C-alpha positions as CSV (number, residue, x, y, z in Angstrom):
1,M,-9.4,-65.0,-47.6
2,I,-6.9,-66.9,-49.7
3,R,-3.3,-66.4,-48.0
4,S,-1.0,-68.4,-49.8
5,P,0.2,-66.5,-52.9
6,W,0.7,-69.4,-54.9
7,L,-3.5,-70.6,-53.9
8,L,-4.2,-67.0,-54.9
9,F,-2.6,-67.4,-58.1
10,A,-4.2,-70.5,-59.0
11,F,-7.8,-69.4,-58.0
12,V,-7.5,-66.1,-59.9
13,F,-6.1,-67.6,-63.1
14,A,-8.3,-70.4,-63.0
15,S,-11.2,-68.2,-63.1
16,S,-10.2,-66.0,-65.9
17,T,-10.8,-66.4,-69.5
18,W,-7.9,-64.6,-70.5
19,A,-5.5,-66.9,-68.5
20,R,-6.1,-69.6,-71.5
21,A,-5.8,-66.9,-73.9
22,S,-3.4,-67.8,-76.9
23,E,-2.5,-64.0,-77.6
24,P,-0.8,-61.6,-75.2
25,V,-2.9,-59.0,-73.1
26,V,-2.1,-55.5,-71.9
27,P,-0.5,-55.7,-68.7
28,V,-1.6,-53.9,-65.4
29,A,-0.3,-50.3,-64.8
30,P,2.7,-49.8,-62.9
31,S,1.3,-48.9,-59.5
32,E,-0.9,-51.9,-59.1
33,L,2.0,-54.2,-60.0
34,L,4.1,-52.1,-57.7
35,S,1.4,-52.8,-55.0
36,V,2.1,-57.0,-55.2
37,L,5.5,-56.3,-53.8
38,P,6.1,-56.5,-50.0
39,A,6.6,-53.6,-47.9
40,A,10.0,-53.7,-46.0
41,P,9.8,-56.8,-43.1
42,Q,11.1,-55.9,-39.8
43,D,14.6,-55.3,-39.4
44,W,15.0,-54.4,-43.2
45,T,14.8,-50.9,-44.9
46,L,13.2,-50.0,-48.4
47,A,16.1,-48.6,-50.4
48,T,14.1,-48.7,-53.9
49,S,10.3,-48.8,-54.9
50,E,9.6,-48.2,-58.5
51,A,7.9,-49.4,-61.5
52,E,7.4,-48.5,-64.9
53,T,5.9,-49.4,-68.5
54,S,8.1,-49.9,-71.5
55,L,7.0,-50.5,-75.1
56,D,9.0,-52.9,-77.4
57,Q,7.5,-55.7,-79.5
58,W,4.7,-56.0,-76.8
59,L,3.7,-53.6,-73.7
60,R,5.3,-54.6,-70.4
61,T,5.0,-53.3,-66.9
62,R,7.9,-53.9,-64.4
63,A,8.0,-53.0,-60.6
64,T,11.2,-53.2,-58.7
65,R,11.9,-53.0,-54.7
66,V,15.3,-53.3,-53.4
67,Y,15.4,-54.2,-49.4
68,K,18.8,-53.9,-47.1
69,V,19.2,-54.7,-43.5
70,A,18.2,-51.8,-41.4
71,T,20.9,-50.1,-39.2
72,P,20.5,-50.7,-35.8
73,P,19.5,-48.2,-33.2
74,N,22.3,-46.0,-31.7
75,G,24.2,-48.3,-29.0
76,A,23.5,-51.5,-30.5
77,A,25.6,-53.9,-32.1
78,A,26.0,-53.5,-35.8
79,P,25.8,-56.7,-37.7
80,A,28.7,-58.0,-39.7
81,I,27.1,-57.5,-43.1
82,P,28.6,-56.1,-46.6
83,A,27.5,-52.7,-47.4
84,N,26.5,-54.2,-50.9
85,A,24.1,-56.6,-49.2
86,S,20.8,-56.6,-50.4
87,V,17.1,-58.3,-51.8
88,E,15.9,-57.0,-55.2
89,I,12.7,-58.3,-56.1
90,S,11.1,-57.5,-59.5
91,I,7.8,-58.4,-61.3
92,T,7.4,-58.3,-64.7
93,D,4.1,-58.3,-66.3
94,T,4.6,-59.6,-69.8
95,G,1.4,-59.9,-70.9
96,G,2.2,-63.7,-71.8
97,Y,4.3,-62.2,-75.1
98,A,5.9,-65.3,-75.9
99,S,9.7,-64.1,-76.8
100,T,10.0,-62.7,-73.2
101,I,9.1,-65.9,-71.3
102,A,11.0,-68.2,-74.0
103,D,13.2,-69.4,-71.0
104,F,10.1,-71.2,-69.4
105,A,9.0,-73.1,-73.0
106,D,9.1,-76.6,-72.5
107,F,10.3,-76.3,-68.9
108,K,12.1,-79.6,-67.5
109,P,14.0,-79.6,-64.4
110,G,17.5,-80.0,-64.4
111,K,21.1,-78.3,-64.0
112,T,23.4,-77.1,-66.6
113,G,26.6,-75.4,-65.2
114,P,25.5,-72.5,-62.7
115,L,21.8,-72.9,-63.9
116,E,19.6,-74.9,-62.2
117,R,15.9,-75.5,-63.0
118,L,13.3,-76.5,-60.6
119,Y,9.8,-76.0,-59.1
120,I,9.2,-73.6,-56.5
121,S,6.2,-73.9,-54.8
122,N,4.6,-75.5,-58.1
123,L,6.1,-72.7,-60.3
124,P,8.8,-73.3,-62.7
125,A,11.9,-71.6,-61.6
126,Q,15.6,-71.2,-62.4
127,V,18.6,-70.4,-60.1
128,L,21.5,-69.0,-61.4
129,S,24.7,-68.3,-59.3
130,I,25.9,-65.1,-60.8
131,S,29.0,-65.1,-58.2
132,S,29.9,-66.6,-54.8
133,D,27.7,-64.1,-53.0
134,E,25.2,-63.2,-55.6
135,V,22.1,-65.7,-56.7
136,L,19.4,-64.5,-59.2
137,T,16.3,-66.7,-59.0
138,Q,13.5,-66.5,-61.7
139,A,9.8,-68.1,-61.5
140,L,7.1,-67.8,-63.9
141,A,3.5,-67.4,-62.9
142,A,0.3,-67.9,-64.9
143,Q,2.5,-67.9,-68.1
144,R,2.7,-64.2,-67.8
145,F,4.3,-62.7,-64.8
146,L,7.9,-63.2,-64.5
147,I,9.2,-62.7,-60.9
148,E,13.1,-62.1,-60.1
149,V,14.8,-62.3,-56.9
150,T,18.2,-61.4,-56.6
151,I,20.1,-62.0,-53.4
152,K,23.4,-60.4,-52.7
153,S,25.8,-60.9,-49.8
154,L,23.1,-62.5,-47.6
155,P,23.8,-66.5,-47.6
156,N,21.3,-67.1,-44.9
157,V,18.5,-65.4,-46.6
158,K,16.1,-67.9,-48.6
159,V,14.3,-66.8,-51.7
160,D,11.3,-68.9,-50.5
161,A,10.5,-66.6,-47.4
162,W,10.6,-63.5,-49.8
163,L,8.3,-65.0,-52.3
164,R,5.8,-66.0,-49.5
165,L,5.6,-62.0,-48.8
166,L,4.2,-61.0,-52.3
167,R,0.6,-60.0,-52.3
168,F,-1.0,-61.1,-55.1
169,D,-4.6,-60.2,-54.0
170,A,-3.6,-56.5,-54.7
171,L,-4.1,-57.5,-58.6
172,H,-7.3,-56.5,-59.9
173,L,-7.8,-58.7,-62.9
174,P,-10.7,-58.1,-65.1
175,A,-12.6,-61.4,-66.5
176,T,-11.7,-60.5,-69.8
177,A,-8.1,-58.9,-70.7
178,Q,-7.8,-56.5,-73.5
179,T,-5.7,-58.0,-76.5
180,T,-5.4,-55.1,-78.6
181,L,-2.9,-52.1,-77.2
182,P,-4.6,-48.9,-76.9
183,V,-3.7,-45.9,-79.6
184,P,-1.8,-44.1,-78.3
185,V,-0.1,-46.1,-75.7
186,R,0.2,-44.4,-72.3
187,L,4.0,-45.1,-70.5
188,A,4.9,-44.2,-67.0
189,L,7.1,-44.0,-64.2
190,V,6.3,-44.3,-60.7
191,D,8.9,-43.6,-57.9
192,E,7.4,-44.0,-54.6
193,L,10.6,-43.1,-52.9
194,H,11.2,-40.0,-55.1
195,P,7.9,-39.1,-56.4
196,E,9.4,-36.0,-58.0
197,R,10.8,-38.5,-60.6
198,N,7.2,-39.6,-61.7
199,R,6.3,-38.8,-65.2
200,S,4.2,-40.3,-68.0
201,Y,4.0,-39.8,-71.7
202,T,2.3,-41.2,-74.9
203,V,3.3,-43.2,-77.9
204,H,1.6,-42.7,-81.1
205,G,3.6,-45.6,-83.1
206,G,6.8,-47.7,-83.4
207,T,8.9,-47.7,-80.2
208,A,8.9,-45.6,-77.1
209,A,12.5,-44.5,-77.7
210,S,11.7,-42.9,-81.2
211,N,8.2,-41.6,-80.3
212,A,7.7,-40.6,-77.1
213,T,6.2,-37.2,-76.4
214,P,5.9,-35.6,-72.8
């Protein structure tokens, strides 16, 4: 079993013909992408867990989970943690559509103002200090998957530790990916914590906003 997420990525994508495709591919389903995100670690709770597909110039899938420090048991001392403290992890399957990953074209490490570009576990990444207590890290895997980790009011929490929890073995990637959008396109929202919000609808042409049909 391949335990390192980055070694797993190397194994999966090196053996997939679409990993070398020059045209974008159809992204994975929301529920499948959501399964890549980790469950809440010990001493953390899951505040948000949802994924959805959207259609603009190309189809894409985005999965997001928000984690907060768990409330201690009754009688235990509460940690001095701000109410807005959280870790948010999102993965967007861009399908490799060029404009969605343009920030990583001709990638070179360096720092410009609050933005630093570097490699994290061999992945190109950029780290942006949004404020004194909020840091956003973006990393690109396989020229397709955009990983975003936002850490708020938790200065001792390191992004590397959360990246290691990603479960890329949950992806079931075909040997040959589909490069033509299906007609009609089916869009969906999956909310694990509030399943009553789940929905799906089809788009027969144009953009989802103007052509969505329940």
